[in-house]
C-alpha positions in Angstrom: 2.6 102.2 62.0 2.4 98.4 61.4 5.0 97.8 64.1 3.0 99.9 66.6 -0.2 98.0 65.9 1.7 94.6 66.2 3.1 95.7 69.5 -0.3 96.8 70.8 -1.8 93.5 69.8 0.9 91.4 71.6 0.7 93.6 74.6 -3.0 92.9 74.8 -2.5 89.2 74.3 0.1 89.1 77.1 -2.3 91.0 79.5 -4.9 88.4 78.6 -2.5 85.6 79.4 -1.4 87.2 82.7 -4.9 87.4 84.0 -5.8 83.8 83.0 -5.8 80.9 85.4 -2.7 79.3 83.9 -0.8 82.0 81.9 2.0 79.8 80.6 -0.2 77.0 79.4 -2.7 79.3 77.7 0.2 81.1 76.0 1.6 77.7 74.8 -1.9 76.7 73.4 -2.2 80.0 71.6 1.2 79.6 70.0 0.4 76.0 68.9 -2.9 77.2 67.4 -1.0 79.8 65.4 1.6 77.3 64.3 -1.1 74.9 63.0 -2.9 77.7 61.0 0.4 78.7 59.4 1.4 75.1 58.6 -2.0 74.2 57.2 -2.1 77.4 55.1 1.3 76.4 53.7 0.2 72.8 53.1 -3.1 73.8 51.3 -1.5 76.8 49.4 -3.8 79.4 50.9 -5.1 80.8 54.2 -8.5 79.7 55.6 -11.4 81.3 53.7 -9.2 82.8 51.0 -9.9 82.0 47.3 -6.6 81.8 45.5 -5.2 80.2 42.4 -2.3 78.9 44.5 -4.6 76.7 46.6 -3.8 73.0 46.3 -6.0 71.6 49.1 -9.1 72.2 51.2 -9.9 72.0 54.9 -12.8 69.9 56.2 -13.3 71.0 59.8 -11.4 70.1 63.0 -10.7 67.2 65.3 -10.0 67.5 68.9 -6.7 66.0 70.1 -5.4 65.8 73.6 -1.7 66.8 73.9 0.3 66.5 77.1 3.1 68.9 77.7 5.5 69.7 80.6 3.3 72.6 81.4 0.1 70.6 81.5 -2.6 69.1 79.1 -4.1 71.1 76.2 -6.8 70.1 73.8 -5.9 71.1 70.3 -8.4 71.8 67.5 -6.4 70.2 64.7 -7.5 71.3 61.2 -8.4 68.4 58.9 -7.4 68.4 55.3 -9.5 66.5 52.7 -6.6 64.8 50.9 -3.3 63.7 52.6 -4.2 64.4 56.2 -2.4 66.6 58.7 -0.5 66.1 61.9 1.1 69.2 63.5 4.9 69.1 63.4 5.2 69.6 67.1 3.1 66.5 67.8 5.1 64.1 65.6 8.2 64.4 67.8 6.5 63.5 71.0 4.9 61.6 73.5 5.5 57.9 73.4 9.2 58.3 72.7 9.5 60.8 75.5 7.7 58.5 77.9 10.0 55.6 76.8 13.0 57.7 77.5 11.7 58.6 80.9 11.4 54.8 81.6 15.0 54.2 80.5 16.2 56.8 83.0 14.1 55.2 85.7 15.4 51.7 84.8 19.0 53.0 84.8 18.5 54.1 88.4 16.9 50.8 89.4 19.8 48.8 87.8 22.5 50.7 89.6 23.7 53.1 86.9 25.7 56.0 88.5 23.8 59.0 89.6 26.0 61.3 87.6 25.2 59.3 84.4 21.5 59.4 85.1 21.5 63.1 85.8 23.4 63.6 82.5 20.8 61.7 80.6 17.8 63.3 82.4 19.1 66.8 81.7 19.5 66.0 78.0 15.9 65.0 78.1 14.7 68.0 80.0 13.7 65.9 83.0 14.2 67.5 86.4 12.6 64.9 88.6 10.4 61.8 88.5 8.1 60.5 91.2 7.4 56.8 91.6 3.7 57.3 90.8 4.5 59.2 87.6 6.8 56.4 86.4 4.3 53.7 87.4 1.6 55.4 85.4 3.8 55.9 82.4 5.0 52.3 82.5 1.6 50.7 82.5 0.1 52.8 79.7 3.1 52.7 77.4 3.9 49.0 77.9 0.3 48.2 76.9 0.6 50.3 73.7 3.9 48.7 72.8 2.6 45.2 73.4 -0.5 45.8 71.4 1.5 47.2 68.5 3.9 44.3 68.4 1.2 41.6 68.6 -1.5 43.3 66.5 -3.2 41.3 63.7 -1.5 41.8 60.3 -2.8 41.6 56.8 -2.8 38.4 54.8 -0.7 39.6 51.9 2.3 42.0 51.5 4.0 42.8 48.2 7.4 43.7 49.8 9.1 43.4 53.2 12.5 44.7 54.2 14.4 43.0 57.0 17.4 44.6 58.9 18.8 44.6 62.4 19.6 47.3 64.9 22.5 46.6 67.3 22.8 48.2 70.7 24.8 47.7 74.0 22.5 46.3 76.7 23.1 45.3 80.3 22.4 41.6 80.8 23.1 39.9 84.1 25.6 42.5 85.1 27.4 42.3 81.8 27.3 44.7 78.8 26.5 42.8 75.6 25.7 43.7 72.1 22.2 42.5 71.1 20.3 42.5 67.8 16.8 43.7 67.3 15.2 42.7 64.0 12.9 45.3 62.4 10.6 44.3 59.5 9.1 47.0 57.4 6.5 46.3 54.7 4.4 47.9 52.1 0.8 46.7 51.9 -1.5 46.3 48.9 -2.6 49.9 49.2 1.1 51.0 48.9 1.3 52.3 52.5 4.3 51.6 54.7 4.0 49.5 57.9 6.2 48.1 60.6 5.4 44.4 61.0 7.9 43.3 63.6 10.3 44.5 66.3 11.9 41.4 67.7 15.1 40.8 69.8 17.3 38.0 68.6 20.1 36.3 70.5 21.9 35.4 67.3 21.2 35.5 63.5 20.7 31.8 62.8 18.2 29.9 60.7 16.4 29.0 63.9 16.0 32.5 65.1 14.9 33.8 61.7 12.5 31.0 61.3 10.9 31.9 64.6 10.7 35.5 63.5 8.8 34.6 60.3 6.6 32.1 62.1 5.4 34.9 64.3 4.4 36.8 61.3 2.4 33.8 60.1 0.8 33.4 63.5 -0.3 37.1 63.3 -2.0 36.6 59.9 0.6 36.9 57.2 0.0 34.3 54.5 1.8 35.6 51.4 4.8 37.9 50.8 5.9 38.5 47.2 9.5 39.8 47.8 11.8 39.9 50.8 14.7 42.4 50.7 17.7 42.0 53.0 21.4 41.7 53.3 22.9 38.3 52.5 22.6 35.9 55.5 22.5 32.2 55.0 20.3 31.7 58.0 17.7 34.2 56.8 17.7 32.7 53.3 17.1 29.2 54.7 14.4 30.5 57.0 12.5 32.2 54.1 12.6 29.0 52.1 11.4 27.0 55.1 8.7 29.2 56.6 7.7 31.4 53.6 7.5 29.3 50.5 6.7 31.2 47.4 8.6 34.3 48.6 11.3 35.7 46.3 14.5 36.9 48.1 16.2 40.0 46.8 19.8 40.6 48.0 20.3 44.2 48.9 22.3 45.7 46.0 23.9 48.3 48.2 25.3 45.8 50.7 26.3 43.6 47.8 28.3 46.4 46.1 30.1 46.9 49.5 30.9 43.2 49.6 32.4 43.4 46.1 34.4 46.6 46.7 36.0 45.0 49.8 38.2 43.2 47.3 39.2 46.4 45.4 42.2 48.6 46.2 41.3 51.8 48.0 42.5 54.0 45.1 40.4 52.2 42.6 37.1 51.9 44.7 35.5 55.1 43.2 36.1 54.1 39.6 35.1 50.5 40.1 32.1 51.5 42.2 30.8 53.7 39.5 31.0 50.8 37.0 29.2 48.5 39.4 26.3 50.9 40.0 25.5 50.9 36.2 24.6 47.2 36.5 21.6 47.7 38.8 20.6 50.9 37.0 20.0 49.0 33.8 16.4 49.1 32.5 16.0 45.3 32.6 17.6 42.1 33.7 19.0 41.3 30.2 20.8 44.7 30.1 22.1 44.3 33.7 23.5 40.8 32.8 25.3 42.3 29.8 26.8 45.0 31.9 27.9 42.4 34.5 29.6 40.4 31.9 31.5 43.4 30.6 32.6 44.3 34.1 33.8 40.7 34.8 35.7 40.7 31.5 37.4 44.0 32.3 38.4 43.3 35.9 38.9 39.5 36.1 42.7 39.8 36.1 43.1 42.9 38.2 40.4 42.1 40.8 39.7 38.4 40.5 38.1 38.1 44.0 35.7 41.0 43.3 34.7 39.4 40.1 34.2 36.1 41.8 32.0 37.7 44.5 29.9 39.4 41.8 29.4 36.2 39.8 28.5 34.3 42.9 25.8 36.7 44.2 24.5 38.3 40.9 21.4 36.2 40.5 20.0 37.1 43.9 20.8 40.8 43.4 18.6 41.1 40.3 15.4 39.5 41.5 13.7 42.9 41.7 13.5 42.9 37.9 10.8 40.3 38.1 8.6 43.0 39.7 8.8 45.5 36.8 5.7 47.4 37.8 7.1 48.4 41.2 9.7 51.1 41.8 13.0 49.4 41.3 14.9 52.0 43.4 12.8 51.1 46.4 12.7 47.3 46.2 16.3 46.6 45.2 17.9 47.6 48.5 17.2 48.0 52.2 17.9 51.7 52.1 14.4 52.6 53.2 14.8 50.6 56.4 18.4 51.6 57.0 17.4 55.3 56.9 14.7 54.6 59.5 17.2 52.7 61.7 19.8 55.5 61.5 17.2 57.9 62.7 16.3 55.6 65.6 20.0 55.3 66.5 20.4 59.1 66.4 17.4 59.6 68.7 18.3 56.8 71.2 22.0 57.6 71.4 21.4 59.8 74.4 20.9 56.7 76.5 24.3 55.1 75.8 24.0 51.6 77.4 20.5 50.4 77.9 19.6 48.9 81.3 17.6 46.0 79.8 16.4 44.5 76.5 12.9 45.4 77.4 13.9 49.1 77.8 15.4 49.1 74.3 12.4 47.3 72.7 10.1 49.7 74.4 12.0 52.8 73.2 12.4 51.8 69.6 8.9 50.5 69.3 7.6 53.8 70.6 9.6 55.6 67.9 8.3 53.2 65.2 4.7 53.8 66.5 5.2 57.5 65.8 6.5 56.9 62.3 3.6 54.5 61.6 1.1 57.2 62.5 2.8 59.6 60.2 2.8 57.1 57.3 -1.0 56.8 57.6 -1.4 60.4 56.5 1.3 60.4 53.8 1.0 59.5 50.2 1.7 55.9 49.1 5.3 54.7 49.3 4.6 52.6 46.2 1.8 53.4 43.8 -1.3 51.3 44.6 -2.2 50.9 40.9 1.2 49.6 40.1 0.9 47.0 42.9 -2.5 45.9 41.5 -1.1 45.5 38.0 1.9 43.7 39.3 -0.3 41.3 41.3 -2.3 40.5 38.1 0.9 39.8 36.3 2.3 37.5 39.0 -0.8 35.5 39.9 -3.4 35.8 37.2 -1.3 35.4 34.1 -2.9 32.1 33.3 
């Protein structure tokens, strides 16, 4: 009986859609409305208007959000949740990155990439055709958003920043070259994640890193407690020169890889397990003792590995000075590398980018989306822990 009633309901809905002005668009809007209600019910632990012990959150009205689709524009009534916020899952994959990808396809055509390659890319994106006016409109609006994001005013103080590079093949003066784009992620005093910078770099030297950090200062950054990155002498020198008072933490994951490069393949798993114990220690004193034990055990069999560990150990345990903060998050660049891997996965459809600007536009568009999501998520690092740590660091006297 239930199946018969369900069928009758959907038959009536389909008839309603068929007689509407734009059947496919109205059907899409109805489906999205249903998805949002289901998703919010799951997020809050109960359906709208239902009193239940399982409820973990409460609604507080709706907000209207424009959403452009291939079928046309719809205006969504997005439910609001009192704590945590809510963005529909089908919105978070969306718009700016799609527009940036469309631009890449257009720039490929303008720069002489083969028609077959462009058609292959376009089909992967679901793009059948592009008019000059559509591309022009997309370009102007998206470029403005990207530029505003990259040049926006920043906060004066950040507890932690993570620095890492993305590398991509890009056409430059009729040549295909590998270029680096530095991405700086941060956590602010409220514990929320931010993207501070997306900057192309011709090379990784002290001069280019210094220019990168000077741009942060010009945009308002005055103090950074901890900078986490891979070991690069140019970066370290630039931090000392342009960001005095900032502690540098060598990424423990990269450091372990550097050490294991001197270990025989058959012994890597065993030696790696011993190494991990060092940075899992509850405090610096314990970590130092574990390091000494490791060096004593392996100084004859893997002398180069021991030498590497001794040389870089101090920089790899600086996170212990920030004992109130989550050591798992501030001892490596894993948080930024995961983000970069996701960007590479999503941008791999392009292959070789037609220009540096096209690549910057695309990855900045992705990062804009992640930034919007972070605003509605819970803190990456507990805000109270950050407050306590600040008092320890700067108000001890």
